[in-house]
C-alpha positions in Angstrom: 2.6 -25.1 -16.4 2.6 -21.4 -15.4 -0.3 -19.3 -16.5 0.2 -16.9 -19.4 -2.5 -14.6 -18.1 -1.0 -11.6 -16.2 -2.0 -11.4 -12.6 -4.5 -8.6 -11.8 -3.2 -5.3 -10.7 -3.2 -4.9 -6.9 -1.7 -2.3 -4.6 -0.6 -2.5 -1.0 -0.6 0.9 0.7 1.5 1.0 3.8 0.8 3.8 6.3 2.7 4.3 9.5 -0.6 5.0 11.2 -4.2 6.1 10.5 -4.0 9.3 12.4 -6.1 12.2 11.1 -3.3 14.2 9.4 -3.3 15.8 6.0 -0.8 13.4 4.5 -2.7 10.4 5.9 -6.1 11.7 4.6 -4.4 12.2 1.2 -3.3 8.5 1.3 -6.8 7.3 2.3 -8.2 9.4 -0.6 -5.6 7.8 -2.9 -6.8 4.3 -1.8 -10.4 5.3 -2.6 -9.3 6.7 -6.0 -7.4 3.5 -6.8 -10.4 1.4 -5.7 -12.8 3.4 -7.8 -10.5 2.9 -10.8 -11.1 -0.8 -10.4 -7.8 -1.8 -8.8 -7.6 -4.0 -5.7 -6.1 -2.1 -2.8 -5.0 -3.1 0.7 -4.2 -0.5 3.4 -1.6 -1.9 5.7 -0.7 -0.3 9.0 1.4 -1.3 12.1 -1.7 -0.8 14.3 -5.0 -0.8 12.4 -6.8 1.7 14.6 -7.1 5.4 14.2 -9.6 8.0 13.2 -9.2 7.3 9.5 -10.0 3.6 9.7 -13.7 4.4 9.8 -13.5 6.3 6.6 -12.1 3.4 4.6 -14.5 1.8 2.1 -15.4 -1.8 3.1 -14.0 -3.0 -0.3 -10.5 -1.8 0.7 -8.6 -4.5 2.5 -7.5 -3.5 5.9 -4.4 -5.3 7.3 -3.2 -4.7 10.9 0.4 -5.8 11.4 0.0 -5.8 15.2 3.2 -3.8 15.6 3.7 -0.6 17.7 5.7 1.3 15.1 6.4 1.5 11.4 10.1 1.0 12.1 9.4 -2.5 13.6 7.1 -3.5 10.8 9.4 -4.6 8.0 9.3 -8.4 8.6 5.5 -8.3 9.1 5.1 -6.2 5.9 7.3 -8.6 4.0 5.0 -11.5 5.1 2.0 -9.5 3.8 3.8 -8.8 0.5 4.7 -12.4 0.1 1.2 -13.7 0.8 -0.8 -11.0 -1.1 1.7 -10.5 -3.9 0.8 -6.9 -4.8 2.0 -5.4 -8.1 2.9 -2.1 -6.3 3.8 -1.2 -2.7 3.0 2.5 -2.1 4.6 4.0 1.0 5.2 7.5 2.5 8.7 9.0 2.1 9.3 9.0 5.9 9.2 5.2 6.0 10.3 4.3 2.5 13.2 2.3 3.9 10.7 0.0 5.6 9.1 -0.8 2.2 12.5 -1.4 0.6 13.5 -3.8 3.3 10.1 -5.6 3.2 10.4 -6.1 -0.6 13.9 -7.5 -0.2 12.9 -9.8 2.6 9.9 -11.0 0.6 12.0 -11.4 -2.6 9.2 -9.6 -4.3 9.1 -8.1 -7.8 6.6 -5.5 -6.7 7.5 -1.9 -7.5 8.0 0.6 -4.7 6.1 3.9 -5.1 7.2 6.6 -2.6 4.2 8.8 -1.9 4.5 12.6 -2.0 1.4 13.2 0.2 -0.6 14.7 -2.7 -3.4 12.5 -3.9 -3.3 13.6 -7.6 0.5 13.4 -7.8 0.5 10.0 -6.1 -2.2 8.6 -8.3 -0.2 9.8 -11.4 2.9 8.0 -10.0 0.9 4.8 -9.5 -0.5 5.0 -13.0 3.0 5.5 -14.4 4.4 2.6 -12.5 1.5 0.1 -13.2 2.2 -1.7 -16.4 -1.4 -2.9 -16.8 -3.4 0.0 -15.6 -6.9 -0.5 -16.9 
């Protein structure tokens, strides 16, 4: 018999890389903001290395897809979505198509949030899309 208790809110944040760029720093700040609000968050990247990796809180899940580019990551991202079952998949505009494809391949009901690169605007978009934000 399926559980009547809703699954806890969780977010997968896909980034094309962890380079030290303003939009990537905003995404890492967003991950910290979501974590401090009590929501589970995983940062997913094609290659897990980069200067911003060291700035991630240890409580943030770090998933390395072992791919060279974001464009070749859709299948690996679909596998992560299928296994982790996040409520939301947040992804930058430049690779939004990767997120759309991954959600279709995973046959996931997760909502896709396209990030604007501004921490406050992105956090507001996540709050609006999350039905059980606590």
